[in-house]
C-alpha positions as CSV (number, residue, x, y, z in Angstrom):
1,X,0.0,0.0,0.0
2,X,1.0,3.6,-0.6
3,X,1.3,5.3,2.8
4,X,1.2,9.0,3.7
5,X,1.7,11.0,6.9
6,X,-0.8,13.8,7.7
7,X,1.2,16.6,9.3
8,X,-0.5,19.5,11.1
9,X,2.4,21.3,12.8
10,X,6.1,21.3,13.6
11,X,6.7,17.8,12.3
12,X,7.0,19.5,8.9
13,X,9.6,22.2,9.7
14,X,11.2,21.6,13.2
15,X,14.7,20.3,12.6
16,X,15.5,19.0,16.1
17,X,14.9,15.2,16.0
18,X,12.6,15.4,13.0
19,X,14.9,16.2,10.1
20,X,16.5,12.7,10.1
21,X,13.0,11.1,10.2
22,X,11.8,13.2,7.3
23,X,14.8,12.4,5.2
24,X,14.8,8.7,5.9
25,X,11.1,7.9,6.0
26,X,9.3,10.4,3.8
27,X,9.2,11.5,0.2
28,X,9.2,15.2,1.1
29,X,9.2,16.5,-2.5
30,X,5.9,14.7,-3.0
31,X,4.1,16.7,-0.3
32,X,0.6,18.1,-1.0
33,X,-1.6,20.5,0.9
34,X,-4.9,18.9,2.0
35,X,-8.0,19.9,3.9
36,X,-8.1,18.7,7.5
37,X,-10.1,19.6,10.6
38,X,-7.4,21.4,12.7
39,X,-7.1,24.1,15.2
40,X,-4.8,25.4,18.0
41,X,-6.2,23.4,20.8
42,X,-3.5,22.1,23.1
43,X,-1.3,23.9,25.6
44,X,2.2,22.3,25.1
45,X,4.9,22.2,27.8
46,X,7.6,22.0,25.2
47,X,6.3,25.2,23.6
48,X,6.1,27.2,26.8
49,X,2.4,26.4,27.5
50,X,1.4,28.1,24.3
51,X,-1.0,26.4,22.0
52,X,-0.2,23.8,19.4
53,X,-2.2,22.1,16.7
54,X,-4.9,19.4,17.3
55,X,-7.1,17.3,15.0
56,X,-10.8,17.1,15.7
57,X,-13.9,15.6,14.2
58,X,-16.0,18.8,14.6
59,X,-13.5,21.4,13.7
60,X,-13.7,23.6,10.6
61,X,-11.4,22.5,7.8
62,X,-8.0,24.1,7.7
63,X,-4.9,23.3,5.6
64,X,-2.5,20.5,6.5
65,X,0.3,18.7,4.6
66,X,0.3,15.1,3.5
67,X,3.7,13.6,2.7
68,X,4.0,10.2,1.0
69,X,6.1,7.5,2.8
70,X,9.4,6.8,1.1
71,X,8.7,3.1,0.9
72,X,5.5,1.1,0.3
73,X,3.8,-0.4,3.3
74,X,3.8,-4.1,2.8
75,X,1.6,-5.2,5.7
76,X,0.5,-4.5,9.2
77,X,4.0,-5.1,10.6
78,X,5.3,-2.4,8.3
79,X,2.4,-0.1,9.2
80,X,3.2,-0.5,12.9
81,X,6.9,0.3,12.2
82,X,5.9,3.5,10.4
83,X,3.6,4.4,13.3
84,X,6.4,3.8,15.8
85,X,9.0,6.0,14.1
86,X,6.3,8.7,13.6
87,X,5.5,8.7,17.3
88,X,9.2,9.0,18.2
89,X,9.5,12.0,15.8
90,X,6.5,13.5,17.5
91,X,7.4,12.7,21.0
92,X,11.2,12.5,21.5
93,X,10.8,11.0,25.0
94,X,8.7,8.1,23.7
95,X,9.5,4.6,24.9
96,X,10.8,2.3,22.3
97,X,8.2,0.6,20.1
98,X,5.4,2.8,21.4
99,X,2.7,4.8,19.6
100,X,0.9,6.5,22.4
101,X,1.2,8.4,25.7
102,X,-1.1,10.4,27.9
103,X,-0.7,13.4,25.6
104,X,-1.6,11.6,22.3
105,X,-1.3,8.7,20.0
106,X,-0.9,7.6,16.4
107,X,-4.0,6.8,14.4
108,X,-4.7,5.3,11.0
109,X,-7.1,6.2,8.2
110,X,-7.7,3.8,5.3
111,X,-8.9,4.9,1.9
112,X,-12.5,3.9,1.9
113,X,-12.2,2.6,-1.7
114,X,-9.2,0.3,-0.9
115,X,-9.9,-3.3,0.4
116,X,-8.5,-3.4,3.9
117,X,-10.3,-5.9,6.1
118,X,-7.3,-7.8,7.2
119,X,-5.2,-4.6,7.7
120,X,-7.8,-2.9,9.9
121,X,-8.3,-6.0,12.0
122,X,-4.5,-6.4,12.4
123,X,-4.0,-2.8,13.3
124,X,-6.9,-2.7,15.7
125,X,-5.5,-5.8,17.5
126,X,-2.1,-4.2,17.8
127,X,-3.5,-0.9,19.0
128,X,-5.8,-2.3,21.7
129,X,-2.8,-4.2,23.1
130,X,-0.3,-1.4,22.9
131,X,-1.9,2.0,22.9
132,X,-4.5,4.3,24.4
133,X,-6.8,6.3,22.2
134,X,-7.0,10.1,22.1
135,X,-9.8,11.7,20.1
136,X,-10.3,11.7,17.2
137,X,-8.6,8.3,17.3
138,X,-11.0,5.6,18.6
139,X,-10.3,2.4,20.6
140,X,-9.4,0.5,17.4
141,X,-6.7,3.0,16.5
142,X,-8.8,4.5,13.6
143,X,-8.8,8.2,12.9
144,X,-12.4,9.4,12.8
145,X,-11.9,12.2,10.3
146,X,-12.8,12.4,6.6
147,X,-10.4,11.2,4.0
148,X,-8.1,14.2,3.1
149,X,-8.7,16.1,-0.1
150,X,-5.8,17.6,-2.0
151,X,-6.5,21.3,-2.3
152,X,-4.8,22.0,-5.6
153,X,-6.4,19.1,-7.4
154,X,-9.7,19.1,-5.6
155,X,-9.7,15.3,-5.3
156,X,-9.0,12.7,-2.6
157,X,-5.4,12.3,-1.6
158,X,-3.6,9.7,-3.8
159,X,-2.5,7.2,-1.1
160,X,-4.0,4.1,0.4
161,X,-3.4,4.6,4.1
162,X,-2.8,7.7,6.2
163,X,-1.0,7.9,9.6
164,X,-1.3,10.9,11.8
165,X,-0.6,11.9,15.4
166,X,-3.6,13.0,17.6
167,X,-2.8,15.1,20.6
168,X,-5.1,15.7,23.6
169,X,-6.9,19.0,23.3
170,X,-7.8,21.3,26.2
171,X,-11.2,20.6,27.8
172,X,-12.3,24.2,27.2
173,X,-11.8,25.3,23.6
174,X,-9.5,28.3,23.5
175,X,-10.6,31.5,21.7
176,X,-8.4,33.2,19.1
177,X,-7.6,35.9,21.6
178,X,-6.5,33.3,24.2
179,X,-4.3,31.6,21.6
180,X,-2.7,34.9,20.5
181,X,-2.2,36.1,24.1
182,X,-0.4,32.9,25.1
183,X,2.3,33.8,22.4
184,X,2.4,37.5,23.2
185,X,2.8,36.9,27.0
186,X,6.0,34.9,26.6
187,X,9.4,36.0,25.3
188,X,11.2,32.6,24.7
189,X,10.6,32.3,21.0
190,X,7.6,30.0,21.2
191,X,5.6,32.3,18.8
192,X,7.7,30.6,16.1
193,X,5.2,27.7,16.1
194,X,2.5,29.9,14.7
195,X,4.6,31.8,12.2
196,X,6.4,28.7,10.8
197,X,3.1,27.0,10.4
198,X,1.8,30.0,8.4
199,X,5.0,30.1,6.3
200,X,4.8,26.4,5.5
201,X,1.1,26.5,4.6
202,X,-0.4,24.9,7.7
203,X,-3.4,27.0,8.3
204,X,-6.5,27.2,10.5
205,X,-9.7,29.2,9.9
206,X,-8.7,31.3,13.0
207,X,-5.3,32.5,11.7
208,X,-6.4,36.0,10.7
209,X,-8.2,36.6,14.0
210,X,-5.1,35.3,15.9
211,X,-2.9,37.6,13.8
212,X,-5.0,40.7,14.4
213,X,-4.8,40.2,18.2
214,X,-1.0,39.7,18.0
215,X,-0.5,42.8,15.9
216,X,-2.8,44.8,18.2
217,X,-0.7,43.9,21.2
218,X,2.6,44.6,19.3
219,X,5.0,42.3,21.2
220,X,8.7,43.2,20.9
221,X,9.6,40.1,18.9
222,X,7.2,41.3,16.1
223,X,9.7,44.0,15.1
224,X,12.3,41.6,13.8
225,X,12.7,40.2,10.3
226,X,12.5,36.6,11.3
227,X,8.8,36.2,10.5
228,X,8.6,38.8,7.7
229,X,7.3,36.3,5.1
230,X,4.5,35.0,7.3
231,X,3.6,38.5,8.5
232,X,3.3,39.9,5.0
233,X,0.9,37.0,4.1
234,X,-1.2,37.6,7.2
235,X,-1.4,41.3,6.7
236,X,-2.6,40.8,3.2
237,X,-5.2,38.3,4.3
238,X,-6.3,40.6,7.2
239,X,-6.8,43.5,4.8
């Protein structure tokens, strides 16, 4: 089967432990932007208690990135292996051969037009024995979201199976103002998460509202040139 990784945040552009994973496991030149239900929904300790991206079944569609796996996925064992290295890239402190923790897990989405009975049963058996679900991943390890649609082509993504990480969202949905203020009220560079997402085309429906609040509060780090490309785009959209 042709596999792909649905990416909704820093897995795409953060070069700490992730660059080697992208180079060894993904065909990055084949990436496409797809529609996906995403938002800034989780306060992350590693990003200074600012908000990072989550997947959800009831969220408005934003823009994520789907990157094909470098090698075909030859069976459930291969699928598990891809999930384990994905989780390690997402969660650097992950235990070996794991795909979940209290903060999140890896889920699978199969192309509805691809025969997959044995695959889904094998994956569900593995997941129930080795992982804990975090919405929108259910207790069989399946992602309960629609099949991603490639934005440029307007048709379903051209892979057979999609892997993605689901992270635990806050119990109370944050507003655009709360999200923006979390970045403004710190000075340790964690705003980079938002601007790098924008620069790389990972977008939520709330981005312009978030940006307007950031610009209104004029934090010191906004004066530099580091985020000029993303800021120019946001200002154009806000106008």
